[in-house]
N, C-alpha and C positions, 0 to 999 in steps of 0.2 A: 708122691703126687706132685704134679707140676703146679706151680703157682700161677694164677691167672692175673695178667697185668691189665690195668685199665688202659684202654685204647683212647688216646686223646682225639677229640674232634677238631677238625681244621676249618679255619675261616680264611677268607682272602682279605688282605688289607687294601688300602687305597692304591698302593703301588702294584698290586696284583700278586704279590708273593703270599704263599700260604704260611700261616703260623698256628701253633697249637693253642686251643682255648683252654683256660684253666679248668682243672678237674672240679673245683668247688664252685660251680656256677650258682648264682643266686636265684634259682627258680623257686617260686613260692611252694612251700610244703603244704601237705594236706592237714587240715585242722581236724582234731579228733577229741573225743571225751576221754579223760583219764579214768583210772580205776575208781577213784573216790567219787567222781561225778556220776559215772555209770551206776555205782552202788546206790547213791541217793535217788537217782531217777528210777531204777528198777525196784527200789523199796516202795515208792509211791505207785508205780505201775502194778506191782504184785498185789498191793492192797485193793486197787481198783478192779483188777481181774477177779479177785476173790469175791468182791461185791457184785460181780456180773456186769459192770459198766463197760469195761474195755476187753478186747479180745486179741488184738494183734498190734505189732509195732514194726517200724522200719528205722534203720539208722543210715543216714547219708553223710558221708565224709567228703566235703568239698574243699576247694582251695581257700575260699573266703570264710566258710563257717561249717559247723557240724550240726546236723539236724536229727532229732529223735522224734519221729512221727508216731502218733497214737491213733489207732483205728477201733471203731466199734465192730465193723466187719471188714474183711480183707479187700473187698471190691469197692469200698467207698473212698471218699476223700478223707484225709485225716481229721479227727475231731480236734486235736491240738497238736501243735509242734513246739518242742522245746529246742531252742536254738542257742548255740554258743558262737558268738561273733567277736573275736578278739579286737577288731577295729573299734568296737563300741565300748571297750573295757574302760577307757579313761573318761568317757562321756557319761553315758547312762547305765553302764554295766554290760558285761559280756553276755549275760544270760537273759533270755526272754521266753515267755510262754505266749503263743500266738493262737488265736481262735481260727475257725475255718474261713471266715471272711477276711482275714488278714489283720483283725484288730488285736493289738498287743494288750494282753490281760495284765501282765506284770513284767517288769524289767528290773534288773539289779546286778550288783556286784557279787552277791552271795547266792549260790544255787539253792541252798536250803530255804532261804527266805522267798525266793522266786517260786519254788515248788509249793509253798504254803497256799497258793491260790487253789489247789486241789483239795484242801482240807474242808471237811464238812463243818458247817457252823451249827453248833448245838442250840436249838431254839428252846426257850422256856415253854412249858405247857402246864395247863391247869391240872391239879391233882384233886380228885374228889375224896372226901373223908367219909 
């Protein structure tokens, strides 16, 4: 088999002569969830599907952030969005859970702690004897 060479792209300098642009251009890469992050998100998602609260999801991988959207029905707007935004990593944390109106429910550096916003709180109830 013949090897495929990378064809350099050419630009024009100020003097008008063409020169090859370096192959390792610094274009922003797509942000994505890694396997560990997806495993944590899908564990919570699976539990909520089993409870009948959620039915569908979508994953958007953008240049600035990755978004896991959760739907009750496919045709609706997302109930929640779980976002990974590396630009916020040093400030308030790369992970956030956002409600439909855009209100941030929880933000942090650890995805597991951020996803705790979906845990049901056990309420005490009176027991009759």
